[in-house]
FIZARO-738148 format. One line per 10 residues: number of its first residue (from 1); their letters; for each residue y, x, z of N, C-alpha, C. Coordinates in Angstrom, 1 decimal, m for minus. Layout:
% FIZARO-738148
NUM	a	Y X Z Y X Z Y X Z ~ ...
% end
This chain:
% FIZARO-738148
1	xxxxxxxxxx	17.0 44.0 5.4 16.3 44.8 4.4 15.1 44.0 3.9 ~ 14.8 44.0 2.6 13.7 43.3 2.1 12.4 43.8 2.5 ~ 11.5 43.0 3.1 10.2 43.4 3.6 9.2 42.9 2.6 ~ 8.5 43.8 1.9 7.5 43.3 0.9 6.3 42.6 1.6 ~ 5.9 43.2 2.7 4.7 42.6 3.4 5.0 41.2 3.9 ~ 6.2 41.0 4.5 6.5 39.7 5.0 6.6 38.7 3.8 ~ 7.2 39.1 2.7 7.3 38.2 1.5 5.9 37.9 1.0 ~ 5.0 38.9 1.0 3.7 38.6 0.5 2.9 37.7 1.4 ~ 3.1 37.8 2.7 2.5 37.0 3.7 3.0 35.5 3.6 ~ 4.3 35.4 3.4 4.9 34.1 3.2 4.4 33.4 2.0
11	xxxxxxxxxx	4.3 34.2 0.9 3.8 33.6 m0.4 2.3 33.2 m0.2 ~ 1.6 34.0 0.5 0.1 33.7 0.7 0.0 32.4 1.5 ~ 0.8 32.2 2.5 0.8 31.0 3.3 1.2 29.8 2.4 ~ 2.2 30.0 1.6 2.7 28.9 0.8 1.6 28.5 m0.3 ~ 0.9 29.5 m0.9 m0.1 29.2 m1.8 m1.3 28.5 m1.2 ~ m1.6 28.9 0.1 m2.7 28.2 0.8 m2.3 26.8 1.1 ~ m1.1 26.5 1.5 m0.6 25.2 1.8 m0.7 24.3 0.5 ~ m0.3 24.9 m0.6 m0.3 24.1 m1.9 m1.8 23.8 m2.2 ~ m2.7 24.8 m2.1 m4.1 24.5 m2.4 m4.6 23.4 m1.5 ~ m4.2 23.4 m0.2 m4.7 22.3 0.7 m4.2 21.0 0.2
21	xxxxxxxxxx	m2.9 20.9 m0.2 m2.3 19.7 m0.6 m3.0 19.2 m1.9 ~ m3.3 20.0 m2.8 m4.0 19.6 m4.0 m5.4 19.1 m3.7 ~ m6.1 19.7 m2.8 m7.4 19.2 m2.4 m7.2 17.8 m1.8 ~ m6.2 17.6 m1.0 m6.0 16.3 m0.3 m5.5 15.2 m1.3 ~ m4.6 15.6 m2.2 m4.0 14.6 m3.1 m4.6 14.5 m4.5 ~ m5.3 15.5 m4.9 m5.7 15.6 m6.3 m4.6 16.3 m7.1 ~ m4.9 17.0 m8.2 m3.8 17.7 m8.9 m2.8 16.8 m9.5 ~ m3.2 15.6 m10.0 m2.2 14.7 m10.6 m1.3 14.1 m9.5 ~ m1.9 13.7 m8.4 m1.2 13.2 m7.3 m0.2 14.2 m6.7 ~ m0.7 15.4 m6.6 0.2 16.5 m6.0 1.4 16.7 m6.9
31	xxxxxxxxxx	1.2 16.7 m8.3 2.3 16.9 m9.2 3.3 15.8 m9.1 ~ 2.8 14.5 m9.0 3.8 13.4 m8.8 4.5 13.5 m7.5 ~ 3.8 13.8 m6.5 4.4 13.9 m5.1 5.5 15.0 m5.1 ~ 5.3 16.1 m5.7 6.2 17.2 m5.7 7.4 16.9 m6.6 ~ 7.1 16.2 m7.7 8.2 15.8 m8.6 9.2 14.8 m8.0 ~ 8.6 13.8 m7.3 9.4 12.9 m6.6 10.2 13.5 m5.5 ~ 9.6 14.4 m4.8 10.3 15.2 m3.7 11.5 16.0 m4.3 ~ 11.2 16.7 m5.4 12.3 17.5 m6.0 13.4 16.6 m6.5 ~ 13.1 15.5 m7.2 14.1 14.6 m7.7 15.0 14.0 m6.5 ~ 14.3 13.7 m5.4 15.0 13.2 m4.3 16.0 14.2 m3.7
41	xxxxxxxxxx	15.5 15.5 m3.6 16.4 16.5 m3.1 17.6 16.8 m4.0 ~ 17.3 16.8 m5.3 18.4 17.1 m6.2 19.4 16.0 m6.4 ~ 19.0 14.8 m6.2 19.9 13.6 m6.4 20.3 13.0 m5.0 ~ 20.0 13.7 m3.9 20.3 13.1 m2.6 19.8 11.7 m2.4 ~ 18.5 11.5 m2.8 17.8 10.3 m2.6 18.0 9.2 m3.6 ~ 18.7 9.5 m4.7 19.1 8.5 m5.7 18.2 8.6 m7.0 ~ 17.2 9.4 m6.9 16.2 9.5 m8.1 14.8 9.7 m7.5 ~ 13.8 9.3 m8.2 12.5 9.5 m7.8 11.4 9.1 m8.8 ~ 10.2 9.4 m8.5 9.1 9.1 m9.4 8.0 8.5 m8.6 ~ 7.5 7.3 m8.9 6.4 6.7 m8.2 5.3 6.3 m9.2
51	xxxxxxxxxx	4.1 6.7 m8.9 2.9 6.3 m9.7 2.0 5.6 m8.8 ~ 1.7 4.3 m9.1 0.9 3.4 m8.2 m0.4 3.1 m8.9 ~ m1.5 3.1 m8.2 m2.8 2.5 m8.6 m3.0 1.1 m8.0 ~ m3.5 0.2 m8.8 m3.7 m1.1 m8.3 m5.2 m1.4 m8.2 ~ m5.6 m2.1 m7.2 m7.0 m2.3 m6.9 m7.3 m3.8 m6.7 ~ m8.5 m4.3 m7.1 m8.9 m5.6 m6.7 m10.1 m5.5 m5.8 ~ m10.1 m6.3 m4.7 m11.2 m6.2 m3.7 m11.8 m7.5 m3.5 ~ m13.1 m7.7 m3.7 m13.7 m9.0 m3.5 m13.7 m9.4 m2.0 ~ m13.6 m10.7 m1.7 m13.7 m11.2 m0.4 m15.2 m11.5 m0.1 ~ m15.8 m10.7 0.8 m17.2 m10.9 1.0 m17.6 m12.2 1.7
61	xxxxxxxxxx	m18.8 m12.6 1.6 m19.2 m13.8 2.2 m19.7 m13.6 3.7 ~ m20.0 m12.4 4.0 m20.5 m12.0 5.4 m19.5 m11.1 6.1 ~ m19.6 m11.0 7.4 m18.8 m10.1 8.2 m19.2 m8.7 7.9 ~ m18.2 m7.8 8.1 m18.5 m6.3 8.0 m19.2 m5.8 9.2 ~ m18.8 m6.3 10.4 m19.4 m5.9 11.7 m19.6 m7.2 12.5 ~ m20.7 m7.2 13.3 m20.9 m8.4 14.2 m19.8 m8.5 15.3 ~ m19.6 m9.7 15.7 m18.6 m9.9 16.8 m19.2 m9.6 18.1 ~ m18.4 m9.2 19.1 m18.9 m8.9 20.4 m18.1 m9.8 21.4 ~ m18.8 m10.4 22.3 m18.2 m11.3 23.3 m17.2 m10.6 24.2 ~ m17.4 m9.3 24.5 m16.6 m8.5 25.4 m15.6 m7.7 24.7
71	xxxxxxxxxx	m15.2 m8.0 23.4 m14.3 m7.2 22.7 m12.9 m7.2 23.4 ~ m12.3 m6.1 23.4 m11.0 m6.0 24.2 m9.8 m6.3 23.3 ~ m10.0 m6.5 22.0 m8.9 m6.8 21.1 m8.9 m8.3 20.7 ~ m7.7 m8.8 20.7 m7.5 m10.2 20.2 m6.9 m10.1 18.8 ~ m7.7 m10.5 17.8 m7.2 m10.4 16.4 m7.1 m11.7 15.8 ~ m5.9 m12.0 15.3 m5.6 m13.3 14.7 m4.3 m13.3 13.9 ~ m4.1 m14.3 13.1 m2.8 m14.4 12.4 m1.7 m14.8 13.4 ~ m0.6 m14.0 13.4 0.4 m14.2 14.4 1.7 m14.8 13.7 ~ 2.5 m15.4 14.5 3.8 m15.9 14.0 4.9 m14.8 14.2 ~ 6.1 m15.1 13.7 7.2 m14.1 13.9 7.6 m14.0 15.3
81	xxxxxxxxxx	7.3 m15.0 16.1 7.7 m14.9 17.5 6.6 m14.3 18.5 ~ 5.4 m14.0 17.9 4.3 m13.5 18.7 4.5 m12.1 19.1 ~ 5.0 m11.2 18.2 5.1 m9.8 18.4 6.6 m9.4 18.1 ~ 7.2 m8.6 18.9 8.6 m8.2 18.6 8.7 m7.4 17.3 ~ 9.7 m7.6 16.6 9.8 m6.8 15.3 9.8 m5.3 15.5 ~ 10.3 m4.9 16.6 10.4 m3.4 16.9 9.0 m2.8 17.1 ~ 8.0 m3.6 17.4 6.7 m3.1 17.7 6.0 m2.6 16.3 ~ 6.5 m3.2 15.2 5.9 m2.8 13.9 6.4 m1.5 13.4 ~ 7.5 m1.0 13.9 8.2 0.2 13.5 8.4 0.3 12.0 ~ 9.0 m0.8 11.5 9.3 m0.9 10.1 10.8 m1.0 10.0
91	xxxxxxxxxx	11.4 m0.8 8.8 12.9 m0.9 8.6 13.4 m2.2 9.2 ~ 14.6 m2.2 9.7 15.2 m3.4 10.3 15.3 m4.5 9.3 ~ 14.8 m5.7 9.7 14.9 m6.8 8.8 13.6 m7.0 7.9 ~ 12.8 m6.0 7.8 11.6 m6.0 6.9 10.6 m7.1 7.3 ~ 10.3 m7.1 8.6 9.3 m8.1 9.1 9.8 m9.5 9.0 ~ 11.1 m9.8 9.3 11.6 m11.2 9.1 11.5 m11.5 7.6 ~ 11.8 m10.6 6.7 11.8 m10.9 5.3 10.4 m11.2 4.8 ~ 9.4 m10.5 5.4 8.0 m10.8 5.0 7.6 m12.2 5.4 ~ 8.0 m12.6 6.6 7.6 m14.0 7.0 8.4 m15.0 6.1 ~ 9.6 m14.7 5.8 10.4 m15.6 4.9 9.8 m15.7 3.6
101	xxxxxxxxxx	9.2 m14.6 3.1 8.5 m14.7 1.8 7.2 m15.4 1.8 ~ 6.7 m15.8 3.0 5.4 m16.5 3.1 4.2 m15.6 3.4 ~ 4.5 m14.3 3.8 3.4 m13.4 4.2 2.7 m13.9 5.5 ~ 1.4 m13.6 5.6 0.7 m13.8 6.9 0.4 m12.4 7.5 ~ 0.6 m12.3 8.8 0.3 m11.0 9.5 m0.9 m11.2 10.3 ~ m2.0 m10.4 10.0 m3.2 m10.4 10.9 m3.0 m9.2 11.8 ~ m2.9 m9.5 13.1 m2.6 m8.5 14.1 m3.7 m8.3 15.1 ~ m3.9 m7.1 15.6 m4.8 m6.8 16.7 m4.0 m6.5 17.9 ~ m4.2 m7.3 19.0 m3.5 m7.1 20.2 m4.4 m6.6 21.3 ~ m4.0 m5.7 22.1 m4.8 m5.3 23.3 m3.8 m5.4 24.4
111	xxxxxxxxxx	m3.9 m6.5 25.1 m2.9 m6.8 26.1 m1.5 m7.0 25.4 ~ m0.5 m6.3 25.8 0.8 m6.4 25.1 1.0 m5.4 24.0 ~ m0.1 m4.6 23.8 0.0 m3.5 22.8 m0.4 m4.0 21.4 ~ 0.5 m3.7 20.4 0.1 m4.0 19.0 m0.7 m2.8 18.5 ~ m2.1 m3.0 18.5 m3.0 m1.9 18.1 m3.1 m1.7 16.6 ~ m2.9 m2.7 15.8 m3.0 m2.6 14.4 m2.6 m3.9 13.7 ~ m2.4 m3.9 12.4 m2.0 m5.1 11.7 m2.2 m4.9 10.2 ~ m2.2 m5.9 9.5 m2.2 m5.9 8.0 m1.5 m7.2 7.6 ~ m1.1 m7.2 6.3 m0.3 m8.4 5.8 m1.0 m8.9 4.5 ~ m0.9 m10.2 4.4 m1.4 m10.9 3.2 m0.3 m11.7 2.6
121	xxxxxxxxxx	m0.2 m11.7 1.3 0.9 m12.3 0.6 0.4 m13.1 m0.7 ~ 0.6 m14.4 m0.7 0.2 m15.1 m1.9 1.3 m14.9 m3.0 ~ 0.8 m15.0 m4.3 1.7 m15.1 m5.4 2.5 m13.8 m5.7 ~ 3.7 m13.7 m5.3 4.6 m12.6 m5.6 4.9 m11.7 m4.4 ~ 4.7 m10.4 m4.6 5.0 m9.4 m3.6 6.3 m8.7 m4.0 ~ 7.3 m8.9 m3.2 8.6 m8.2 m3.5 8.6 m6.8 m2.9 ~ 8.5 m5.8 m3.8 8.4 m4.4 m3.3 9.7 m3.8 m3.0 ~ 9.7 m2.9 m2.0 10.9 m2.2 m1.5 11.1 m0.8 m2.1 ~ 10.0 m0.1 m2.4 10.2 1.3 m2.8 10.7 1.3 m4.2 ~ 10.5 0.3 m5.0 11.1 0.1 m6.3 11.5 m1.4 m6.4
131	xxxxxxxxxx	12.5 m1.6 m7.3 13.0 m3.0 m7.4 12.1 m3.7 m8.4 ~ 11.0 m4.3 m7.9 10.0 m5.0 m8.7 9.3 m6.1 m8.0 ~ 9.1 m7.2 m8.7 8.2 m8.3 m8.2 6.8 m8.1 m8.8 ~ 5.9 m7.9 m7.9 4.5 m7.8 m8.3 3.8 m9.2 m8.2 ~ 3.3 m9.7 m9.4 2.7 m11.0 m9.5 1.2 m10.9 m9.5 ~ 0.5 m11.5 m8.5 m0.9 m11.5 m8.4 m1.5 m12.6 m9.2 ~ m2.4 m12.3 m10.1 m3.0 m13.4 m11.0 m4.5 m13.3 m11.0 ~ m5.2 m14.4 m11.1 m4.7 m15.8 m11.0 m4.2 m16.2 m9.6 ~ m3.1 m16.7 m9.5 m2.4 m16.9 m8.2 m3.1 m17.9 m7.3 ~ m4.0 m18.7 m7.8 m4.7 m19.7 m7.0 m6.0 m19.0 m6.4
141	xxxxxxxxxx	m6.4 m17.8 m6.8 m7.7 m17.3 m6.4 m7.5 m15.9 m5.7 ~ m6.4 m15.2 m5.9 m6.2 m13.9 m5.3 m4.9 m13.9 m4.5 ~ m4.8 m12.9 m3.6 m3.6 m12.7 m2.8 m3.4 m11.2 m2.7 ~ m2.2 m10.8 m2.3 m1.9 m9.4 m2.0 m2.4 m9.0 m0.6 ~ m2.9 m7.8 m0.4 m3.0 m7.2 0.9 m2.2 m6.0 0.9 ~ m1.4 m5.8 2.0 m0.5 m4.6 2.0 m0.2 m4.2 3.5 ~ 0.3 m3.0 3.6 0.8 m2.4 4.9 m0.3 m2.5 5.9 ~ m1.5 m2.0 5.7 m2.6 m1.9 6.7 m2.3 m0.7 7.6 ~ m2.3 m1.0 8.9 m2.0 0.1 9.9 m2.8 m0.1 11.1 ~ m3.3 1.0 11.6 m4.0 1.1 12.9 m3.4 2.2 13.7
151	xxxxxxxxxx	m3.1 2.0 15.0 m2.6 3.1 15.8 m3.6 4.2 15.9 ~ m3.2 5.5 15.8 m4.1 6.6 15.8 m5.2 6.6 16.9 ~ m4.8 6.1 18.1 m5.8 6.2 19.1 m6.9 5.1 19.0 ~ m6.8 4.2 18.0 m7.8 3.2 17.8 m8.5 3.4 16.5 ~ m8.3 4.5 15.8 m8.9 4.6 14.4 m10.3 5.0 14.4 ~ m10.9 5.4 15.4 m12.3 5.9 15.4 m13.3 4.7 15.8 ~ m12.8 3.6 16.1 m13.7 2.5 16.5 m13.9 1.5 15.4 ~ m14.2 0.2 15.8 m14.5 m0.8 14.9 m13.3 m1.6 14.4 ~ m12.1 m1.2 14.8 m10.9 m2.1 14.6 m10.6 m2.2 13.1 ~ m10.9 m1.2 12.3 m10.7 m1.2 10.9 m11.4 m2.4 10.3
161	xxxxxxxxxx	m12.7 m2.4 10.6 m13.6 m3.5 10.0 m13.2 m4.9 10.6 ~ m12.9 m4.9 11.9 m12.6 m6.2 12.5 m11.3 m6.8 12.0 ~ m10.3 m6.0 11.7 m9.1 m6.5 11.1 m9.4 m7.1 9.7 ~ m10.2 m6.4 8.9 m10.6 m6.9 7.6 m11.4 m8.2 7.7 ~ m12.4 m8.2 8.7 m13.2 m9.4 8.9 m12.3 m10.7 9.2 ~ m11.3 m10.5 10.0 m10.4 m11.6 10.4 m9.6 m12.0 9.1 ~ m9.1 m11.0 8.4 m8.4 m11.3 7.1 m9.3 m12.1 6.1 ~ m10.5 m11.6 6.0 m11.5 m12.2 5.0 m11.8 m13.6 5.4 ~ m11.9 m13.9 6.7 m12.2 m15.3 7.2 m11.0 m16.2 6.8 ~ m9.8 m15.7 7.1 m8.6 m16.4 6.7 m8.5 m16.7 5.2
171	xxxxxxxxxx	m8.9 m15.7 4.4 m8.9 m15.9 3.0 m9.9 m16.9 2.5 ~ m11.1 m16.8 3.0 m12.2 m17.7 2.6 m11.9 m19.1 2.9 ~ m11.3 m19.4 4.0 m10.9 m20.7 4.4 m9.9 m21.3 3.4 ~ m9.2 m20.5 2.7 m8.2 m21.0 1.7 m8.7 m20.9 0.3 ~ m9.9 m20.5 0.1 m10.5 m20.4 m1.3 m10.1 m19.2 m2.1 ~ m9.6 m18.1 m1.4 m9.3 m16.9 m2.1 m10.5 m16.0 m2.2 ~ m10.7 m15.5 m3.4 m12.0 m14.8 m3.7 m11.8 m13.3 m3.8 ~ m10.5 m12.8 m3.9 m10.2 m11.4 m3.9 m8.8 m11.1 m3.5 ~ m8.6 m9.9 m3.1 m7.2 m9.4 m2.8 m6.9 m8.3 m3.8 ~ m5.6 m8.2 m4.1 m5.1 m7.0 m4.9 m4.1 m6.2 m4.1
181	xxxxxxxxxx	m4.1 m5.0 m4.4 m3.2 m4.1 m3.6 m2.8 m2.9 m4.4 ~ m1.8 m2.1 m3.9 m1.5 m0.9 m4.6 m1.5 0.3 m3.7 ~ m1.7 1.5 m4.2 m1.8 2.7 m3.5 m1.1 3.8 m4.3 ~ m0.3 4.6 m3.6 0.3 5.8 m4.3 m0.8 6.7 m4.8 ~ m0.5 7.3 m6.0 m1.5 8.1 m6.6 m1.9 9.3 m5.7 ~ m1.0 9.8 m4.9 m1.3 10.9 m4.1 m2.0 10.6 m2.8 ~ m2.2 9.3 m2.5 m2.7 8.8 m1.2 m4.2 8.6 m1.3 ~ m5.0 9.7 m1.4 m6.4 9.7 m1.5 m7.1 9.0 m0.4 ~ m6.7 9.2 0.9 m7.4 8.5 2.0 m7.4 7.0 1.8 ~ m6.2 6.4 1.4 m6.2 5.0 1.2 m7.1 4.6 0.1
191	xxxxxxxxxx	m7.1 5.3 m1.0 m7.9 5.0 m2.2 m9.4 5.0 m1.7 ~ m9.8 6.0 m0.9 m11.2 6.1 m0.5 m11.5 4.9 0.5 ~ m10.6 4.5 1.3 m10.8 3.3 2.2 m11.0 2.1 1.3 ~ m10.2 1.9 0.3 m10.4 0.7 m0.6 m11.8 0.8 m1.2 ~ m12.2 2.0 m1.7 m13.5 2.1 m2.4 m14.6 1.7 m1.4 ~ m14.5 2.1 m0.1 m15.6 1.8 0.8 m15.7 0.3 1.0 ~ m14.7 m0.5 0.8 m14.7 m1.9 0.9 m15.1 m2.6 m0.4 ~ m15.4 m1.8 m1.4 m15.8 m2.4 m2.7 m14.7 m2.7 m3.7 ~ m13.5 m2.1 m3.4 m12.4 m2.3 m4.3 m12.6 m1.5 m5.6 ~ m12.1 m2.0 m6.7 m12.2 m1.4 m8.0 m10.8 m1.2 m8.6
201	xxxxxxxxxx	m10.5 m0.1 m9.3 m9.2 0.0 m9.9 m9.0 m0.9 m11.1 ~ m7.8 m1.5 m11.2 m7.6 m2.5 m12.2 m6.4 m2.1 m13.1 ~ m5.6 m1.1 m12.7 m4.5 m0.7 m13.5 m3.6 0.3 m12.8 ~ m2.5 0.7 m13.4 m1.6 1.6 m12.8 m0.2 1.3 m13.4 ~ 0.8 1.8 m12.6 2.2 1.7 m13.1 3.0 2.9 m12.6 ~ 3.9 3.4 m13.5 4.7 4.5 m13.2 6.2 4.1 m13.2 ~ 6.9 4.4 m12.2 8.3 4.0 m12.1 9.2 5.3 m12.0 ~ 10.1 5.4 m13.0 11.1 6.5 m12.9 12.4 5.9 m12.5 ~ 13.0 6.4 m11.4 14.2 5.8 m10.9 15.3 6.9 m11.0 ~ 16.4 6.5 m11.6 17.5 7.4 m11.8 18.9 6.7 m11.5
211	xxxxxxxxxx	19.4 6.9 m10.3 20.8 6.4 m10.0 20.9 4.9 m10.3 ~ 19.9 4.2 m9.8 19.9 2.7 m9.9 19.2 2.2 m11.1 ~ 19.0 3.0 m12.2 18.3 2.6 m13.4 16.8 2.8 m13.1 ~ 16.0 1.9 m13.7 14.5 2.0 m13.5 13.8 1.9 m14.9 ~ 12.8 2.7 m15.1 11.9 2.6 m16.2 10.5 2.4 m15.7 ~ 9.8 1.4 m16.2 8.4 1.2 m15.8 7.5 1.3 m17.0 ~ 6.5 2.1 m16.8 5.4 2.2 m17.8 4.1 1.9 m17.1 ~ 3.3 1.0 m17.7 2.2 0.5 m17.0 1.0 0.1 m17.9 ~ m0.2 0.1 m17.4 m1.3 m0.3 m18.1 m1.4 m1.8 m18.2 ~ m0.6 m2.5 m17.4 m0.6 m4.0 m17.3 0.6 m4.6 m18.0
221	xxxxxxxxxx	0.7 m5.9 m17.9 1.9 m6.5 m18.5 3.1 m6.3 m17.7 ~ 4.2 m5.9 m18.3 4.6 m5.9 m19.7 4.4 m4.6 m20.5 ~ 3.7 m3.6 m20.0 3.5 m2.3 m20.5 4.7 m1.4 m20.4 ~ 5.9 m1.9 m20.8 7.1 m1.1 m20.6 8.3 m2.0 m20.3 ~ 9.1 m1.6 m19.4 10.3 m2.4 m19.0 11.4 m1.5 m18.5 ~ 12.6 m1.9 m18.6 13.8 m1.2 m18.1 14.7 m2.1 m17.3 ~ 15.3 m1.6 m16.2 16.2 m2.5 m15.5 17.4 m1.6 m15.1 ~ 18.6 m2.2 m15.3 19.8 m1.5 m15.0 20.1 m1.7 m13.5 ~ 21.0 m1.0 m12.9 21.3 m1.2 m11.4 21.5 m2.6 m11.0 ~ 20.9 m3.0 m10.0 21.0 m4.4 m9.4 20.0 m5.4 m10.0
231	xxxxxxxxxx	19.3 m5.0 m11.0 18.3 m5.9 m11.6 16.9 m5.6 m11.2 ~ 16.0 m6.6 m11.2 14.7 m6.4 m10.7 13.6 m6.6 m11.9 ~ 12.6 m5.7 m11.8 11.5 m5.8 m12.8 10.5 m6.8 m12.4 ~ 9.6 m7.2 m13.3 8.4 m8.0 m13.0 7.2 m7.3 m13.5 ~ 6.1 m7.2 m12.7 4.9 m6.7 m13.1 3.8 m7.7 m12.8 ~ 2.9 m7.9 m13.8 1.8 m8.9 m13.7 0.5 m8.2 m13.5 ~ m0.1 m8.4 m12.3 m1.3 m7.7 m11.9 m2.5 m8.7 m11.9 ~ m3.3 m8.6 m12.9 m4.5 m9.5 m12.9 m5.7 m8.9 m12.2 ~ m6.4 m9.7 m11.4 m7.5 m9.2 m10.6 m8.7 m8.7 m11.4 ~ m8.8 m9.2 m12.7 m10.0 m8.8 m13.4 m9.9 m8.9 m14.9
241	xxxxxxx	m9.2 m9.9 m15.4 m9.2 m10.1 m16.9 m8.3 m9.2 m17.6 ~ m8.5 m8.9 m18.9 m7.6 m8.1 m19.7 m6.2 m8.7 m19.7 ~ m5.3 m7.8 m20.0 m3.9 m8.3 m20.0 m3.6 m9.4 m21.0 ~ m4.3 m9.4 m22.1 m4.1 m10.4 m23.1 m4.5 m11.8 m22.6 ~ m5.3 m11.9 m21.5 m5.8 m13.2 m21.0 m4.9 m13.7 m19.9 ~ m3.9 m13.1 m19.6 m3.0 m13.5 m18.5 m2.3 m14.8 m18.9 ~ m2.2 m15.7 m17.9 m1.6 m17.0 m18.1 m0.3 m17.1 m17.2
% end
């Protein structure tokens, strides 16, 4: 039998949940997130909507936090043989592909535990969520930073800043003056973390995926592009200059 009170209570809980999501993601981010989710359900994972914001972050000359002689974390660039691929908890083959592409992994180790990590990539970042090559420009002065992760039990300490300090040192030694990165429109915590480090938004891109076909609309070059199944798009992300100045 239909129970009005139960339906009203269920509706109230749902509206409260939606309101909380909108506060967390922003109204535009929530709409994109729900649209992507609905497309995925209706197409059994063969359609989706992705809106990405791109940021440029300067490499500072000074450390974010002072070093401590008794620090329990060992943080440095690691090779593919230093940490087992399974410890990253990423799709099979993804870590090996990153090293093959020339990425550098900055890892925080506490004994045998992988407590956190981040990745740096020069030049071209091959993205997995969409079939697109992201080109960082100017390629001699900027690099990508991506997939920053800290285990939940270490997120309240200094590890966030220490990972970045190690990455910044690595970048300064190679003459890199800024990093570029992307964040999902609905991922406000990540956007706020970038802002705290001095990052500024430099553009956006929207990808509509339908059964292998892709349409890209972006504020950067090439503004608009289409790819049929099996083909890959190219997006040129300049760290500061207008799109007309890209080389």
